[in-house]
C-alpha positions as CSV (number, residue, x, y, z in Angstrom):
1,M,0.0,0.0,0.0
2,R,2.8,2.4,0.9
3,K,4.5,1.7,-2.5
4,F,1.3,2.6,-4.3
5,T,1.0,5.8,-2.2
6,L,4.5,6.8,-3.1
7,A,3.9,6.1,-6.7
8,A,0.8,8.3,-6.6
9,A,2.7,11.0,-4.9
10,V,5.4,10.8,-7.6
11,A,2.7,11.1,-10.2
12,A,1.3,14.1,-8.4
13,I,4.6,15.8,-8.3
14,S,5.0,15.1,-12.0
15,I,1.8,16.9,-12.5
16,T,2.9,19.8,-10.4
17,L,6.1,20.0,-12.4
18,A,4.1,20.1,-15.5
19,A,2.0,22.9,-14.2
20,C,5.1,24.9,-13.3
21,G,6.8,24.4,-16.6
22,G,6.3,28.0,-17.5
23,A,9.1,29.0,-15.2
24,A,12.2,30.5,-16.7
25,E,14.7,27.8,-17.7
26,Q,17.9,27.8,-15.7
27,P,21.1,25.8,-16.4
28,A,21.2,23.0,-13.9
29,A,24.8,23.6,-13.0
30,E,24.1,27.1,-11.8
31,P,21.8,26.3,-8.9
32,A,23.1,29.0,-6.5
33,D,21.3,31.7,-8.4
34,A,18.4,32.6,-6.2
35,T,16.2,33.2,-9.3
36,T,15.9,29.5,-9.9
37,E,13.6,29.0,-6.8
38,V,10.0,29.8,-7.5
39,A,7.4,30.3,-4.7
40,A,5.3,27.3,-4.0
41,P,1.9,27.3,-5.7
42,S,-1.1,27.6,-3.4
43,G,-2.7,24.6,-5.1
44,T,-1.6,21.0,-5.2
45,I,0.9,19.5,-7.7
46,V,-2.0,18.2,-9.7
47,D,-3.6,21.7,-9.8
48,A,-0.4,23.2,-11.0
49,A,0.1,20.6,-13.7
50,V,-3.4,20.9,-15.0
51,A,-2.9,24.6,-15.3
52,N,0.1,24.3,-17.6
53,P,-0.6,23.2,-21.2
54,D,3.0,22.1,-21.6
55,F,2.3,19.1,-19.3
56,S,-1.0,17.9,-20.7
57,T,0.4,14.6,-21.7
58,L,1.9,14.1,-18.3
59,V,-1.4,15.0,-16.7
60,A,-3.3,12.5,-18.9
61,A,-0.7,9.8,-18.0
62,V,-1.1,10.5,-14.3
63,Q,-4.9,10.3,-14.7
64,A,-4.7,7.0,-16.6
65,A,-2.4,5.5,-14.0
66,G,-4.9,6.5,-11.3
67,L,-2.3,8.6,-9.4
68,V,-4.2,11.9,-9.2
69,D,-5.6,11.4,-5.7
70,T,-2.2,10.4,-4.2
71,L,-0.3,13.3,-5.7
72,S,-1.5,15.7,-3.0
73,S,0.3,13.8,-0.2
74,A,2.8,15.7,2.0
75,G,6.0,14.4,0.4
76,P,8.4,15.9,0.0
77,F,9.3,14.6,-3.4
78,T,11.6,15.7,-6.2
79,V,10.0,15.1,-9.6
80,F,11.9,15.1,-12.9
81,A,9.0,16.1,-15.1
82,P,8.9,15.5,-18.9
83,T,7.2,18.0,-21.1
84,N,4.8,17.3,-23.9
85,A,7.8,17.6,-26.3
86,A,9.6,14.9,-24.3
87,F,6.6,12.5,-24.6
88,A,6.5,13.3,-28.4
89,K,10.0,11.8,-28.7
90,L,8.7,8.4,-27.8
91,P,7.9,6.0,-30.7
92,A,4.5,6.6,-32.3
93,G,1.6,5.0,-30.4
94,T,3.6,4.6,-27.1
95,V,1.7,7.1,-25.1
96,E,-1.7,5.8,-26.4
97,N,-0.7,2.2,-25.6
98,L,0.6,3.0,-22.1
99,T,-2.6,4.9,-21.2
100,Q,-4.8,1.8,-21.8
101,P,-6.2,0.2,-18.7
102,A,-4.3,-3.0,-19.3
103,Q,-1.0,-1.0,-19.1
104,R,-1.7,0.7,-15.9
105,E,1.0,-1.1,-13.9
106,T,3.6,-0.4,-16.5
107,L,2.6,3.3,-16.8
108,T,2.7,3.7,-13.0
109,G,6.2,2.2,-13.0
110,I,7.4,4.7,-15.6
111,L,5.8,7.7,-13.9
112,T,7.2,6.8,-10.4
113,Y,10.6,6.3,-12.0
114,H,10.6,10.1,-12.5
115,V,10.2,10.7,-8.7
116,V,12.8,10.7,-5.9
117,A,11.8,10.8,-2.3
118,G,12.9,14.0,-0.5
119,R,13.7,17.5,-1.7
120,V,16.8,17.5,-3.9
121,T,17.6,21.0,-5.1
122,A,19.7,21.7,-8.2
123,A,22.5,22.8,-5.8
124,D,22.2,19.6,-3.8
125,L,22.3,17.5,-7.0
126,V,25.4,19.3,-8.4
127,A,27.1,18.9,-5.0
128,Q,26.3,15.1,-5.1
129,I,27.7,14.9,-8.6
130,Q,30.9,16.7,-7.6
131,S,31.4,14.7,-4.4
132,G,30.7,11.5,-6.4
133,G,33.6,12.1,-8.7
134,G,31.4,13.2,-11.6
135,T,28.3,11.1,-11.0
136,A,25.4,10.8,-8.5
137,T,23.0,7.9,-8.2
138,L,19.4,8.7,-7.4
139,T,17.0,6.0,-6.2
140,T,13.5,6.6,-7.5
141,V,10.2,5.9,-5.9
142,Q,9.8,3.1,-8.5
143,G,12.9,1.4,-7.0
144,G,15.2,1.9,-9.9
145,T,18.1,4.3,-10.2
146,L,19.0,7.3,-12.3
147,T,22.6,8.5,-12.8
148,A,23.2,12.2,-12.9
149,R,26.2,13.9,-14.5
150,L,27.2,17.4,-15.5
151,Q,27.5,18.0,-19.2
152,G,28.8,21.5,-19.6
153,S,26.4,23.6,-17.4
154,N,23.6,21.1,-17.6
155,V,22.6,18.1,-15.5
156,V,22.0,15.1,-17.6
157,L,20.2,12.0,-16.3
158,T,20.9,8.5,-17.6
159,D,18.1,5.9,-17.2
160,A,18.3,2.1,-16.8
161,A,17.9,1.7,-20.6
162,G,20.9,4.0,-21.2
163,G,18.8,6.8,-22.5
164,T,19.6,10.4,-21.5
165,S,17.5,13.4,-20.5
166,T,18.7,17.0,-19.9
167,V,17.3,19.0,-17.0
168,T,16.0,22.2,-18.7
169,A,14.6,24.1,-15.7
170,T,15.3,23.6,-12.0
171,D,14.0,24.2,-8.5
172,V,10.3,24.8,-9.3
173,A,8.8,24.7,-5.8
174,A,5.5,23.0,-5.1
175,S,3.6,22.6,-1.9
176,N,4.8,19.0,-1.5
177,G,8.2,19.0,-3.2
178,L,10.4,20.3,-6.0
179,I,10.2,19.9,-9.7
180,H,13.0,19.8,-12.3
181,V,11.8,19.9,-16.0
182,I,13.4,17.4,-18.3
183,D,13.4,17.1,-22.1
184,T,13.1,13.3,-22.5
185,V,11.0,10.6,-20.8
186,L,13.1,8.3,-18.6
187,M,12.7,4.5,-18.8
188,P,13.1,2.0,-16.0
189,A,14.7,-1.4,-16.5
190,A,12.4,-3.8,-18.3
191,G,10.6,-6.0,-15.8
């Protein structure tokens, strides 16, 4: 039950990130700039995501996975939220297939793979990368791991499948966590 609740919370954070996607993009390697932190929205993560058209695909996925109700839990969580353009990079028909009721468990796994328990600011993540000799390993709510590296001034995440995603906006504050916008959907290891 707790695993499902965490998954739902992850999805909710994803929605919040989506809703906050309108924030100015900041290079992930420059987290000390106070302008990267945005005031927490008065509504839930879900409310914020629904309000931002750049995250309509993420919102639809969260709804299809049945994670909307759990996304307003206290957290805190850090969500790496893919934009509509990130979802558009997937092979044709992938999103449509994943949002079918029979794929609910798979979709939930993918969405929760984008969530890390706790509040990990851009500055925290860069510090972890630097103290880790160039990489940081993040354990997701789904149970898998992401590897973070600096590439120039950007944080790049590598998923279990070897795919990469660049963080394009950082430290978007939400009432129950923090959102970092990413440009590619991350994929957990095949189960």
